N, C-alpha and C positions, 0 to 999 in steps of 0.2 A: 385621481387622487394622488398625493405624494406617497410613494411607497415607504414602508417601514424597513424593508429588507431587500438586499440585492443578492440574487443567486448567480454565481459565476460558474460556468460549465465549459471546460476545455474540450474541444471536439476535433476529430480528424476522420473524415469518411465514415460517418456513423448515422446515415440517414434513417435507417430503421429504428435504431435505439433512440435517436433524437426525437422522432415522432412519438415514440412511446413515452419518453420522459415529459415532453411538453403536454401530452394528453393526461399523464398522471398528475402533473402539477395543477391541472384544471380542477381537481378534486379537493384541493386544499381550501379550507374555509376560515373565515374570520381573520384574514390577514391580507394586506396589500403588499405586493412584491413586484420587482422587475427581474427579468432574466437577461443576462448577458452571455451570449455564446461566443467564446473566444476560439476562433478557428485557426488551425495551423496550416492551412493550405489544402482544404478538402477539394476533391474533384467530383463529388456527388451533388454539388449545387445546394448547399445548405441555405443559401439566400432564398431559394424558391420555397423551402419548407417554412422559413421565417415569415415570408410574405403571406403564405397560406394561413398560418396560425394567427397572424396579426389581425386577420379579418373577423375572427370570431372569438378569440380567447379574451378573458377579462383582465389580463395582465400585460405589461409592456415587455416586448422582446426586441433585442437588438443584436446585431452581428458585428463582432470585432474580428478583423482579419489581420493576421500578422505572421511572424515566423513560427515554424514548427518547434515544439518543445513544451512539455506540460508546465514546467516552472515558468517559462517565458510567457506562455499563454495565460496562466493564472495571474501573473503580475500585470499584464496588459488589461485583463478584464477588471481587476480590482481598481486600477487607475481610472477606469471609466465609470465606476459605480457612483450612483447619486446618493446613496444612503450611508449611514454610519455603521449599520449592521450588515455583515457579510456572511453568506453561506456558500461554501465551496463544495460542489458536487461533481461526481463522475456522471457521465451520460447514461450509464446503465443503472443508476440509483432509482429506487422506487419507495413509496411510503404506503403502507396499508391504512394508517391512521389519518383521517381527513383533517385532524387538528395537529398533526405532527409539527408543522412549522409554527403555529400559534403557541403551542405548549412549550416548544423549545425556545422560542424568542422570549416568552414571558419569564421562563426560568433564567435565561441569561441576563435579562434586564435587571433581575434581582442582584446580580453580582456587579453591575455597572461596568466600568472599564478597568477593573483591578487585575489585569493580566490573567483573566480566566477565559478559557475557551471550552466549547462543548462539542461532543461527538455523539452520534446515535449508536445504540446497540446494533450489532451487525447480524444479518441473516443472509445466507446464500440462496439464490433461486436456481433450481436445476432444470435443465431442458428435458422435454419429453416426460415430465412428471416423475422422473426417477427419484427414488428415496435418497435422503441425505446420508452420507457415509460418516463414519467416526472421524475421519480426517478433517472434514469440513466443520463438524461440531467442535473439534479442537480449536480451530481458528475463530469460530464464532465466540467461544468462551474466552479465548485469549484476548480478543478485541475488546472485551469488557474490563480487562484488568488495568490497573493504573501503573503497571510496571514499564520499565524502559523498553522502547521499540515495540510496544503492543498497539500503538495507535497509528492508523493509516488513512489515506484519503478516501477509501471506499466507505468509510463511516460518515463522511460529511464533516466539514469543519465549520462551526458557527461561532463567530467572534466579532468583536467590535473593531472598527478600523484603527482605533488608537492602539489596541493590542497588537494588531498586525504590524503597525509601524514600529512599535517598540521591539518586537521580535526580529523584524527585518524581512526583506523580500524573499520569495522562493528562489532557491539556487537554480541558475539556468544552465549550469555545466554538468548536471546529472541527467543521464538518459532516463532513469527511473528513480524512485525513492526520494524525490524532491519533497513529497508530502511527509514522509517519515522524518526527514531531516528537519523540516519546519516544526513538526510536532515535538521533536526532541529539544530543539532550541527553546521552544515555548515552555516545555516541561521544566527546563533548568531554571527559568526565571519566574515562572508562574505555575498554573495548574490546569489540568483538564478535568471536566466533569462529564458524567454520563447523562444524556438527555432522556426525557421520559418515553419517547416513542421509538420503535425499531425502524431501521432502514434496511432494505434488501438490495443486494447487488448480484449481478449475474455471475454464475460459476463457469461461464462459457470458456474463458481463457484457460482455467485449470482443467476443464474437461477436454479441451482441445490439445493443450500442450502437455498435460500430465500434472497431477497435483504435486507429487513429490519432486518432479523435475523443476517446476516453477518455484516451489518453496526452497529448494536447495540453492537455486540461483539467487533468489531473494536474500537468503542467508549470507551468501558470499558478498553480495552487494552491500548489505547492511553492515557487515563486518568492515569492509574497506571504507565505507562512508564514515563509520564510527572512529576508525583509527586515523582518518585523514589522508589516506592514500589516493590523492586526486588523479595521479597519472593513470591509474587503472581505468577511470571513467573516460578520460580522453581517448585512450586506446580502444575501449570497449564499445564506443558509439558506433564504429564501423561494423562490429560484429552484430549489433542489434539490427542495423539496417540490412545486413545480409540475410538475417534469419527470416525477415518478413513477418506477416501477421498470422499466418495459418500453419496448421500441422503441428506435429509433436516437436517439443522444444529439444534442440540438440545442445547438450551441455559441453561436449568436448571442445568446441571452438572457444568457449569462455575459459575453460581450464588451460587451453593452449595459450590464450591471451595473457592469463596470469603468469604463466611460465616465461613468456617472452618479455613481459613488462618487468618481471623480477630480474631476468638475466641482463637487462640494460643497466641495472643499478650496481654500485660498488658492493662488495661482500658485506661490509658492516651495515649498510642500509638494508640489504636483504635480511640479515639476521634481525634487525630492529623491526621490520615489518612482520616477520614470522612471530617474533615474541609478542608484539602488540596484538596480533591476530589470535595467538594462543591465549593471551590474557582476556581478550574479548570473549572467546568461546568458553573459557572457564566460568566467566560471569553469567553465562546463559545456559549452563548445564541444568538449572532448575527445570527447564522445559522437558527434560527426560522424565522427571517425576510427575510433572504436570500432565504429560501424555497419558500416564497410567490413571490419574484422577479423571481426566476427560473420558477415557475409554469406559471406566466404571460408571460414570454419570450417564454417558450416552446409552449404555446397555440397560440402565434402569429407567430411561425415558425422562430424565431430569432436564428441564429447560436450561439452555446455555447460561452460565453465570450463577446458577443456583446450586451447583454441586459443592461437595466438600473437598477441599484441597488437602486431604490427609497425607498423601505421599509427599507432596511438596513440603508440608509442615514438618514431616519427619526427616526428609532428606536434606533440606537446605541448611539448617543450622550445623549439622555434623559435617556436611560437605564443605561449607565455608570455613569451618574451624580447621579442617585438614588442608585445604588448598589455597586459602586466601593469604598467600605468602609467596616469596620469590621462588621457592622450590616447587610449590604447587603450580605456579604459572609456567615454570620451565617444563614441568611434566606435561601440562596441557599443550604447550607449544610442540613438543616432540610427538605427542599423539596426533595433533592436527597435521603435522608434516607427513607422518606415516599415512594418515587417512587420505590426504590430498593426492599423494602419488599412487596409492592403492586404487583410489577412485579413478584417477587418470588412466591407469592401465586397464581397469575394468571397462571403462567407456571405450577405450581403443579396441579391446577384444570384442566388445558387443557390436561396434560399428563394422568390424571386419566380418563377423558372423552374419550380420544382416546383409552386407554387400555380397558375400558368397552365396547366400540363399537366393538373392535376386538374379544372380548369374546362372543358377542351376536351370537346366532345361525342364520345361513343364511337360 
């Protein structure tokens, strides 16, 4: 049968997760879809996995092989899709609702092609059955908000091809956050809606790298993406490659790269980047109050997204009144500068302490 929906999944050396995803999709009912796996050069033989599943699964699977880079892989997969409706998924995405795709597509068809895209409410899956922590709850609730930079690719993007074409392709020069960049471009000219069923994603990266380390790096990246400092991403690609895929995330190389990239710029350009970054941070300070709301709701056992944002509602109007002006943005810039260099020194001292302990005789 002609599929109604094309699911595009970028992959790179994810055999175990790939098998789990393809098995999970077998459970989806009342919908015909095809799956395009856009591979960026895997060495774990995804073609063998595809051939195995093609023999018994009830949907079409194809493998697209191209250059590495999630934005590039997504664009290549979309170009090959046979349908007008597209669902962009991460390989570790799962659905507990057997009608998640059917319900989501039916909802989106009600909007037609009017620059509307859908994303699923997010949940994290934790390994070894460990209980969810307040930090993960915070991001689960935040992913349900319609605010700036709260929408990411691990929620799945469900949209019409015409919407994709009007927003434009995924950027291929970003090592990460190409999904957030696309979501923000769409949000500026259209709107996002929350789909009926939840999607879960693995917390493996955060559990391996460290939740705060990964989120701090993500915050830096989102800031530089938002202010248009593209030179940072050109320089940072090599740092990403050096870090590899496993182990605790080391932040100091990224801080060092920021400093190096800054020092290559004329003084006035450096000031401009600091000021734009400070303005960006000022506009996201609401998250401090939101963290208090999330902590309170988590402790009460309220499901993500159903808590009351009392602290945000109290904090944000007063804060914006006092800081949404040139003086307030300048103050935010100075605080950001002080924080950055304090964090840099702290990371340096921490690394030295760890190195000294490793050298101590046992």
